[in-house]
N, C-alpha and C positions, 0 to 999 in steps of 0.2 A: 130651857136653862141656857145660859150664854156664859162664859167663861171671859169673855172680851169683844172686843167690837168686832174681831176679826176670827171669831170662834163661834161655833155653834154645837150644843150638847143635845141628842136624843135619847130619851131612854122608853124602853118598853119591855113588858114580861110577858113570855111566850109561854104556852103551857105544851112546848115540847123539849125533848132532850137537846142540849146545845152542840150535840154532834149534828144531828139532822140541821140545824140553824145553820153552823159554820158551812157543812156539805152545799148548802143552797147558795152560798155567796159564790162558790166556784166552779158550780155548775151552769153553761151556757142556755139549756134548755127551761132550767128552773128561773135562773135569771129572766130569761125571755116572757115568764109568765108574771112576774112579780115587781120587775126595776121598772116600774111605771107611776108617774106622778100626774096629778090634774088631768089636762085634756088628754094624754098621751093615750092612742090608740093602737100602737103596734111598737114591739120592741126586739130588735136584734141584737145578739150578744155573741161575741168571741172572746175566747179567754185561753192563755195559756197560765196555767195556775200552778207556777213556783215563782220562788223569789226571783227577782229580776224578768218574769214574764210578764208580757204586755196583756189588756184587754180592750176590747172596744166595744161599746155601746151604744148603739143607735136609736134614738127615741124619736116616733112618728107623731106628730101632732099638728093641726091646722095645716095639713097638707106639706108639711116641710119636714128635713130629717135634722134632727139636733143629734151629733156626736159626741162621745164622751170616753176619753182616752185616760189611760192609766199603764202605770207599771207596779207591782205587787213588790214590797219593800219587806215585808215581814208576813208570814204565812206559820202558824203555829196551832195545828190543831189541838183540842177544838176551842182554844180560847183567845185566839188575837190572829187578826185580819189587818193591815196595814197597806195602804196604795196611795198613789198619787192619783188627783184627779183633774183633769184639763177638760174644759170646755169652753163655749163662747159665754157661759155664765160667770166663767172663773177670769174673762177677759183672756181668755188661751193660755194663762199663766199656771202652774204647777201649784195644786192646792194638797193638804195631805189630810187624808180620811182613815180613822181609825175604828175598827171594829171589836168590841172587848165582849166577850159571852161567859157570864159567869153561873153556874148552878144555883138554881134557888128554888127549894121546897118543890120539886116535882116538874121544874120548867127550866127557863131561861132568862135571864136578866141581861138585855142586850143594850150597850150603851155605844152609839155613835158619835163620834167626835170629827168634826169637819174644821181644820185649821189652815190660817193664812187665805182667807178669803176676802175679795175686796169688801170693805164695808158696807157697800151698797146691795151686796149680794147676798149678804147673809140673811135676813128675812126671807127672800126667795128660796134658798138652798134650806132653810128650816122646814118651809111648808113641803117642798118637794120631798125631802128626807122622812119627814112624819108620814106622809102619803105612802113612800115606799114603804117602810117599816110596818106601816098597817097593811100593805099588802101582802109583804111576806109573811104575817103572821096569818091572813087570811088562807094563803096559799100551803102553809104548813100543818093548818087546823085540821 
């Protein structure tokens, strides 16, 4: 579902408490296991999990490394995480990702919103985030 031509929204229900989902987003070892989409074969993650802290996620696929960088703008356990996202896929311009976690009958509803994307990059990012959220669900199951 998209809210505009430069915005995408991915929703998923996970059958685990939101505290576990939230923690997975800030743990580099965890991120290295599930922050992969499509043909990604390896992920390396570095995080400084504090407001103003930076992160680096390097996804390896097709013999090349793609860097994704950003800065944490909001960290409100266990319900909200917001960060910038900069990569070749965003034309190296800062975009904004918000992850909202709501308790829902024994599990968690995750809503990921990615804003300020170049319009031509919305669908590739939608596919990528959908794969990543699926991998997160598998990791936490």
